[in-house]
N, C-alpha and C positions, 0 to 999 in steps of 0.2 A: 845670430839674428833667428828668430822663429821663422817656420815656413808660412805662416800667415794664411792657411787654408784649412778647410775641413773636407772630409771624404763624406760625399753626401750621395742618397741614391738618385741621381739625375739621369734620365735616358738621354742619350746622345740624340735622339730624333727630335726631342723636345728643344734642345740647344740649337741644332744645327739643319734641321728640317730633311728635306729627301737629299740633302748633300752628305748626311751622317754616314752612310755605308762608304762613300768615296772618301771622305775624310778620315774613316777610321782605317782603312786600307792603306792609305797613304802613310798616314801615322804610324801605322804598324810596321811598315817597312822601314820607317826611320828609327823606330825603337830597336827594331833588329839589328841594324847597321851600329846603332850607338851603344846599345847596351849587350848585344849578342843573345837575345831571347826571342823566343816564338812568343807572341802575345796569344795569350788564351781567353783573358777577361779584362774587362775595363772598369776602373775606379774613375769617380769624377772628382777631382780636385775643385773645390768652390772656394774662390777668393773673396774678401770682404767686400770688393767692388761688383760682385756678382759674376766675375769672369769664371767659366767652367772649363777646366783642361782634362781631357781623357787621358788617363795613365794607366799602363798595364798593372794589373793587381801584383803582378810578381816584384814591383817596384817600390821603394818607399824613398822619402827624402836624402836618406843616406846613401842611397844608390844613385838617383837622380835628382840634383837640386831642383827646386821648384822653379827657379828662374830658366834652367835649362829645358824643362818640360814646357813652359811657357814659349820659349823661342822654337822649339821642334813644333808647337800647333801653330805659331804665326806663319813659320814657312809652308807648313801644310797647307794653310788656308790660303795662302798667296798662291799657291801651286794650284789648287783646285779651283780658285777663282779664274785662273788663266784658261784652263782647261773647259770649265762648265759655264762659262760666263753667257753664254747664248742659251742655254737650257734652264738658266736660273730664273725663278719667279721673283717677283717684287719683295715676298717676304724672304725668300733665301737671301736676297741682295742685303736687306736690312739685318738679317740675323748674324751674317757673314762681317759685314760692317761693323755692326755693334759689338761682334766677338774681338776684332783686331782693335777697335778702340779700348775695349778694356784690357786688352794684354798690353797694349803701348801703355795704358795708366798704370797696371800692375808694375812695369818695368819702370817707368817715370818714378812713382812715389816709393818705389824699393818694398813693395809689399812682400815679393817673393825673394 
């Protein structure tokens, strides 16, 4: 099955708002544990439903399947929500909720 995404020049702050630094920091630790790399730069894998998944530029679908990248992001978003809930604006809540819904859709319809 094809990966079902394109690499696009999307800024994490545009997708995740002021929570982007916390999300990328946690996601960086996940990729370090998962793939044994230190993240230098991020690429944004954008799926057909609009889901935007930050992935280290050192990786591609042969190193980490798209479905795994989506799962790592979903776990990170769930962690960040628990920690940052009180500090989140309404826009942040909407963005994160929307991102989680899109990730669920990616997994449900099998885009990844």
